[in-house]
N, C-alpha and C positions, 0 to 999 in steps of 0.2 A: 561733097560725097561724089564719087564717081557714078555715071550713069548705070542704071541696072543693066546686068547681063542676062542672057537668055540661055539656058541649058539646053541640050538636044537630047531626044530620045535615042539611046543606043542599044537598047535591049527590049524588045517588044513582050515583056513577060506577063503583062496584065494581072499582075498579083493582087490577090485579095487585100493583103496588108504586108506589103513590103516593108522591110525594117532591117536595122542593124548592119549597115554597110561597113566593111572593114577589108582592109588591103593586106594581103600577105606578101610582104616584100621579098620573101625567099622564093615563093612560087609563081610571083606576078600574077595573081589571080585575086579577084574581088569576091569575099564571101558576103553573103546577104541571106536573109530569110523571108519566107512568107508565113507569118505567124498563123493565120486562119488556113492557109493552105497546106500547114503542118509540113513544111519542107525546108531543108536547107539547101541554098544554091552555090555553087562554086562556078564563077564566070571568069572566062579568059577573053579580055577585050581583044588581044592580038588575032585570035582564031574565030571568035564569035560563039565558041561553044560554052552552054550553060548547063552543067551537070546538076541533076537534082537528086536529093536524098530524102525520102519519105520518112518522117520521124514518128508518125503515129499519133504525136500528141503536138498540141500547140508549142511552138518554138520561138522563144523570145529574143535570143541573141546568140552569137557565135564568137570564139577567140581562137586564135591559132595555137596549136602545140607542135612541137617538134616530131619528127619520124612519121609525118604523114597523118597524124591525128589532128582533131580540134576538140574544143570544149564547147558544149551546147548547154542552154538552160531550156529545158522543156518545161511543160505546164508546172510540175511542183518540184522537179529534181534537176541536179546537175550531172551531165553525162559526158563521158568521153566517146567520141565518134571516129571510127576508123575510115578515112576518106577514100581508102582501096576498096574495103569490103561493104562499108556501111554500117558495120556492126556497132551497137550502142553498148557502153558498160557504165553502170550507174557509180557515181562517186559520193553524191549527198543528196538527201531529199528532205530539206528543212521545212517545206511548206506543207501545212496540214489542213488548211481551209480549203473546201473544194471550191469555193468562189475566187480564190485568188490564183494569179499565175504569174510566173516569172516573165519580166518584161526585158528592157534594154541593160546593158552591161558590157564592161571592157576590163582588161588586165591594167593594172597599175605598173609603174616603172620596174618594180621589183618582182613581177610576175605573179601577183595575186589577182584573183579574179572577183571583181565587184559586180553585183546583179541585184536588182531590186524587184518587187512585186507590183502588182497592179490588180485592182479588184473588179472582176467581171460584172458585179452589181453595182460598180461605180459607188460604193458606200465611201465616205471621206476617211482619210488617217487610219486606215487598217493595214496599210502596206508596210513593208520592211526593206531595208537596204542591207544585204548581206556580204560579207567578204570571205570568199573561199580561197583557203591557203593550200599551197602544192604539198603541204603534210597531210592533207584531207581534212583537216579541220575547218569548221565553218562558224563563222562569228556574226552576231548581229551588231550592225554599226549605226543605224538610225531606225527609230520607230515612228509611227504616226505620219507616214508617207502616204499619198493618195495615188499618184501615178508616177512610179520611178521611172526616170527616162535618162537622157544625156549625161555622161560623165567623162571628164577628162583631168589631166594632170599638167601642171606648168612645166615649162622647159628646165627650170631649175630643181624641180621635183620637191617643192616645198609647199605647193598649193593644189588642192583637190577642187575642181569645180563639178556642181551637180545640180541636176534639174528635177524638181517635183512639179510636173506640168501645171496643175491648177492653180500654183503658187505665181505664175507669170513671171518668173525671176529665175536668174543663175545665181546660186549661192557659192561662195568660196569657204574652204575649210583650211586652216593649218594642217598641213600633212606631213607625217614623219615616215619616210621612206624605209627607214631601217626597222620599225614595228609595224607599219600600217595603220597607226593610231590617226585620228582626226579629231580637230577642235576648232573652237572660236569661229563658229558660222556667221557670216554676214553676206548681205546681197551686194552683188557686184553689177548685175545688170537688170534691169526692169523693162518688160515688155508692155507696150501699149495695148490695151483692149481693142480688139478689132484687126489686128494685124496677123492673128494666128497664134496657136499654142505652142510654146516651147518644147520641142521633141527630142531628136537625137542631136549630138554635138560632136565636133572634133576640133583639134588644135592644129595651127599651122606653124611654119618654120619661124614665124616672127612672135610666136607666143599669143596670137590672136584666136578667138574663138569663132568658129561656125556653127550656127544654130538652125536646124531644120523647123520650120514653122507650120504646124499641122493646121490645115484650113487656110493657110496664107499663100500656098503655092509659091513658096520661096524658102531659101536660105540665106541668112543674114550674118555678115561679119561683124564682130564687136571687139572693142578694146577693152579687156577686163579690168584694166587699171583705171579707166574713166567711165565706162559704161556707154561709150559712145558707138554709134552705129557707123561703120566704115564702108561697107559694100552690100549690094543686093544682087542676089542671083534669082532669076524667075525661072520656074518650070511650068510646062502646060499642064498641070495635074494639081489641083488644090490641096490634096492629101500629101505634102512633101514631109517625109517621116524621119530620114537619117542622112548622114552624109559622110564621106570618107575620101582622103587624099590617096591617089595611087597612080599606077601607070608610071612610065619612064620619069624618072627624076621627081616622083610624087607630085607631078604639075597638075594633074588632072583631078577635079573635084566630082565624084560619083554620088548621085542622089537617088535613093529609093522612094517610091510612092505607093499609094494604095488606091484600090477600086472599090473596096468594100465601104459601104455608107453613103455612097452617091446615090442620088435620085437618078431614075431613068433620063431625065432631062439634062442632068450634069453629067452622065455618062456620052451623051450624045456631044454635048459641049467641049468635054474634055475626053476624047477617045483614047488619049495616050496615057491615062491614069493607070497606075499599076506597072508601068514601064520603069527601067532604069535610066537615069538621065546622067550626062556628063558635060564638063566645060573646064577649060583651062582659064582660072580666074586671074592669072598672073602673079600668084604667089605659090610655093610648095608647102606640102604638109611634112609631117614627121612619121618615121615608121612606126607600126602598131607594135604594142608590147605583147610579147608571147607568154602563155601560162607556163610558170616556172617548172611545173612537174612533167613527168613523162607519160 
């Protein structure tokens, strides 16, 4: 395995809970969120500008739409946000438990939005993975989830990869791109205890998976066909939460981190926690999928 690489802090955001990194290839901007800060961020690495949109409620994730809009998962609902005005328009509100909130999510290759929940009281197996379709309907895809996190689809659109963090695993599902159906779950990557908790995840142009390890201060690259660890990227922040390829040629790996939950001593030891990091790891990513609705 190649020696570990070290990512560089490129945005001094000092976010409480940075998450949900995603590159918009049409606007050349990095979308990311601060869940506890209740803010959507749109970062332009070329200019250094980082626009903030206060959402009023915890924001779990964001995916791009056309026409200057994005789709966001707020505490219990899915909303369209106009990135010119910041106006929010509710599309669905499936979560009724006050202790559950939406967490990570992305769009599949057909433009459907997959997003799951996390329990603020840390009760096990009370979360759900939903699929919100462009026609406005919302479907329950998996139940008994504890902490719904990273999700990605294979290059050939036949496999969905998914992380329920406490399981210390990436599961693969047979995926039908025409219908959005999933079946036949199996574990393809297992994480050793003590290396961190698997959080956000993205796919590269070679079909390999990059997984942010919460508490590990790192992003790991894996081969989903064998489960082998291929590469390690370190960040000077223990709570590495999500990752996304972007920049020219999609050659830059962006990494979000969090400050919340660190002790005062850890904050002194890791002053860059909560910042956005970046590195060119030698492989490119694939373009993010847009939500299919307008």
